[in-house]
C-alpha positions as CSV (number, residue, x, y, z in Angstrom):
1,M,-18.0,8.5,-2.1
2,R,-21.2,7.0,-3.5
3,R,-24.6,8.5,-4.0
4,S,-27.8,7.5,-5.8
5,Y,-30.6,9.7,-6.9
6,S,-34.2,8.5,-7.7
7,Y,-36.1,10.3,-10.4
8,D,-39.6,10.3,-11.8
9,R,-40.3,12.4,-14.9
10,G,-43.8,11.0,-15.4
11,A,-45.3,8.7,-18.1
12,G,-43.3,5.7,-16.8
13,D,-39.9,7.5,-17.0
14,T,-38.5,6.6,-13.6
15,G,-35.2,5.3,-12.5
16,L,-32.1,5.7,-10.5
17,L,-29.0,7.7,-11.2
18,F,-25.8,6.4,-9.4
19,S,-22.7,8.4,-9.0
20,C,-19.4,7.5,-7.2
21,F,-15.8,8.4,-7.0
22,Q,-13.3,5.5,-6.9
23,R,-9.6,5.2,-7.3
24,D,-9.8,1.9,-9.2
25,L,-12.8,1.1,-11.4
26,A,-11.9,-2.6,-11.9
27,E,-11.6,-3.3,-8.2
28,G,-14.6,-1.2,-7.2
29,F,-17.6,-0.7,-9.4
30,E,-16.9,-3.2,-12.1
31,A,-16.2,-6.0,-9.6
32,V,-19.5,-5.4,-7.9
33,Q,-21.4,-5.4,-11.2
34,K,-19.8,-8.8,-12.1
35,R,-20.8,-10.3,-8.7
36,L,-24.4,-9.2,-9.4
37,E,-24.6,-11.2,-12.6
38,G,-27.0,-14.2,-12.2
39,E,-28.7,-12.8,-9.1
40,A,-32.5,-13.1,-8.9
41,M,-33.0,-9.4,-9.3
42,A,-30.8,-9.1,-12.4
43,P,-33.6,-9.3,-15.0
44,Y,-35.3,-6.3,-13.3
45,L,-32.2,-4.1,-13.2
46,M,-31.3,-2.7,-16.6
47,T,-28.5,-0.2,-17.3
48,V,-29.4,2.0,-20.2
49,G,-26.4,4.4,-20.2
50,G,-23.4,5.4,-18.4
51,G,-19.9,6.7,-18.5
52,Y,-16.6,7.0,-16.7
53,F,-15.2,10.5,-16.1
54,F,-11.7,11.4,-14.9
55,V,-11.7,13.9,-12.0
56,P,-8.2,14.8,-11.0
57,P,-7.3,15.4,-7.4
58,P,-6.6,19.0,-6.3
59,G,-3.1,20.3,-6.8
60,D,-0.5,19.6,-9.4
61,A,1.2,16.5,-8.0
62,W,-1.0,14.2,-10.3
63,T,0.4,15.8,-13.5
64,E,3.9,15.1,-12.4
65,A,3.0,11.5,-11.5
66,L,1.3,11.1,-14.9
67,L,4.3,12.5,-16.8
68,A,6.7,10.3,-14.9
69,S,5.0,7.1,-15.9
């Protein structure tokens, strides 16, 4: 699931907020970012912040899988 949100708070403070849910960050989002390196638009696209957050699936099966590893 992926979604982007544009914002404009005035005085030149505009941008894009991107949110997605992925099972594997290295194979998903990070791989795409690496492929974009060196593209013509790269100098115009600047990331100024971000973070990765863990969102567990519903139910308790994930805790058992985590403890088993």
